[in-house]
C-alpha positions in Angstrom: 74.1 -64.3 -21.9 74.5 -65.0 -25.6 77.7 -64.0 -27.3 75.9 -61.2 -29.3 74.5 -59.7 -26.1 78.2 -59.2 -24.7 79.0 -57.3 -27.9 75.8 -55.3 -27.7 76.4 -54.2 -24.0 79.9 -53.5 -24.7 79.2 -51.3 -27.8 76.6 -49.3 -26.1 79.1 -49.0 -22.9 76.2 -48.4 -20.5 74.6 -51.9 -19.4 74.7 -50.6 -16.0 72.6 -47.5 -15.4 72.3 -45.4 -12.3 68.6 -45.6 -12.5 66.8 -48.7 -13.0 65.5 -48.9 -16.7 61.9 -49.6 -17.6 61.1 -52.3 -20.0 57.9 -52.3 -22.2 56.6 -54.7 -24.9 55.7 -53.0 -28.0 53.2 -54.6 -30.5 53.8 -54.5 -34.1 52.6 -51.5 -36.0 52.7 -50.0 -39.5 56.3 -48.6 -38.6 58.0 -51.3 -36.5 57.7 -55.1 -35.8 57.0 -56.4 -32.3 59.8 -55.8 -29.9 60.9 -55.1 -26.4 61.9 -51.5 -25.5 64.0 -50.4 -22.5 63.9 -46.9 -21.4 66.9 -45.9 -19.4 68.1 -42.6 -17.9 70.3 -41.7 -20.9 69.1 -44.1 -23.8 66.4 -46.1 -25.5 67.3 -49.7 -26.5 65.0 -51.7 -28.8 65.4 -55.6 -28.8 63.9 -57.3 -31.9 62.0 -59.7 -31.4 62.5 -59.5 -27.7 65.2 -59.1 -24.9 65.4 -62.9 -24.1 66.6 -63.6 -27.8 67.4 -60.5 -29.6 68.2 -60.9 -33.2 68.6 -57.0 -33.7 69.3 -54.3 -31.1 69.0 -50.7 -31.6 70.4 -48.3 -29.1 69.6 -44.6 -29.2 71.5 -42.4 -26.8 69.2 -39.5 -25.8 72.1 -36.9 -26.6 72.4 -38.3 -30.0 74.1 -41.4 -31.5 72.7 -44.8 -32.7 74.3 -48.2 -32.7 72.3 -50.9 -34.7 73.6 -54.5 -34.1 72.2 -57.3 -36.1 73.1 -61.0 -35.7 74.2 -63.0 -38.7 73.8 -66.5 -37.4 71.9 -68.5 -34.6 74.5 -68.0 -32.0 75.0 -64.3 -32.8 78.9 -65.2 -33.1 78.8 -62.9 -36.2 76.9 -60.1 -37.7 76.9 -56.5 -38.6 76.6 -53.2 -36.9 76.0 -49.8 -37.9 77.4 -46.8 -35.9 76.1 -43.1 -36.2 77.8 -40.5 -34.1 79.5 -42.6 -31.5 82.7 -42.0 -29.4 83.6 -45.8 -29.8 84.2 -45.9 -33.6 83.8 -43.8 -36.7 80.4 -43.6 -38.3 79.9 -46.6 -40.7 78.8 -50.0 -41.3 80.8 -53.0 -40.0 80.9 -56.8 -39.6 81.8 -58.4 -36.1 83.1 -61.9 -35.7 83.7 -63.5 -32.2 87.2 -64.8 -31.9 88.5 -67.7 -30.0 88.9 -65.2 -27.1 85.4 -64.4 -26.1 86.4 -60.8 -25.0 87.6 -59.8 -28.3 85.7 -59.3 -31.6 87.2 -58.9 -35.0 85.9 -56.0 -37.0 85.7 -56.1 -40.7 84.4 -53.6 -43.3 80.9 -54.0 -44.2 81.6 -56.4 -47.2 83.9 -58.5 -44.9 86.8 -58.1 -47.4 89.2 -56.3 -44.9 90.1 -56.5 -41.2 89.8 -53.0 -39.7 90.6 -53.9 -36.2 89.3 -55.5 -32.9 86.8 -54.6 -30.1 88.2 -55.6 -26.9 86.3 -55.8 -23.5 88.5 -55.4 -20.3 88.3 -58.2 -17.9 88.3 -56.0 -14.9 86.1 -53.0 -15.8 83.8 -54.4 -18.5 84.7 -51.4 -20.7 84.9 -52.0 -24.4 87.4 -50.2 -26.8 88.2 -50.3 -30.4 91.8 -51.1 -31.5 93.5 -51.2 -34.8 95.7 -54.3 -34.0 95.2 -57.5 -32.2 98.2 -57.0 -29.7 96.7 -53.6 -28.4 93.3 -55.4 -27.9 94.8 -58.1 -26.1 96.8 -55.7 -23.8 93.7 -53.8 -23.1 91.7 -56.9 -22.4 94.0 -57.8 -19.5 95.0 -54.3 -18.3 94.7 -54.4 -14.5 94.8 -58.3 -14.3 98.3 -58.2 -12.5 96.7 -55.9 -9.8 93.7 -58.0 -9.3 96.1 -61.1 -9.0 98.4 -59.4 -6.5 95.4 -58.5 -4.3 94.1 -62.1 -4.4 97.5 -63.3 -3.4 97.7 -60.7 -0.5 94.3 -61.6 0.6 95.2 -65.4 0.5 98.3 -64.7 2.6 96.2 -62.7 5.1 93.7 -65.6 5.4 96.6 -68.1 5.9 98.1 -65.9 8.6 94.8 -65.5 10.3 94.3 -69.2 10.2 97.8 -69.9 11.7 97.0 -67.4 14.5 93.7 -69.0 15.3 95.6 -72.5 15.6 98.2 -70.9 17.8 95.5 -69.3 20.0 93.6 -72.4 20.1 96.6 -74.5 21.1 97.7 -71.9 23.8 94.0 -72.1 25.2 94.0 -75.9 25.2 97.4 -76.1 26.9 96.5 -75.0 30.4 93.4 -76.9 30.3 95.3 -80.2 29.7 97.7 -79.7 32.6 
């Protein structure tokens, strides 16, 4: 999945729908260029020129609100987005730039003159949120990691204990046979 697609999915915060979305390919007309359109339970998303390699994605929530994301380079590591009536951020035009951390995007004003904040994607939930400072974004990104690690350690300990029990049972079963 291209970097920009991660941002796009995070911004629209509904990449996984409860009802399978329906995709159609729209031919160019007097109002719009050729593109793919995905109609889901609560939104319509237009991918220009297509879903496989989008250069621009426009998300229209059926209850209102629009997010328009446009790539600024071939890898979509930077670009711009416009938000209207979203709970994620205030209405306006912004620039996004992928940082060295693939789950954190720097957000600048439309001209690129000022850093406004950071969009962070949580490792565990996939949810994306906007923060005014990098430390908060990093904390959110890793929120829940300790619990997940503890769960993996506990599962590993249970597997080792089960394996040890199997070895003991196998040795006990083999002991009478060798006498």
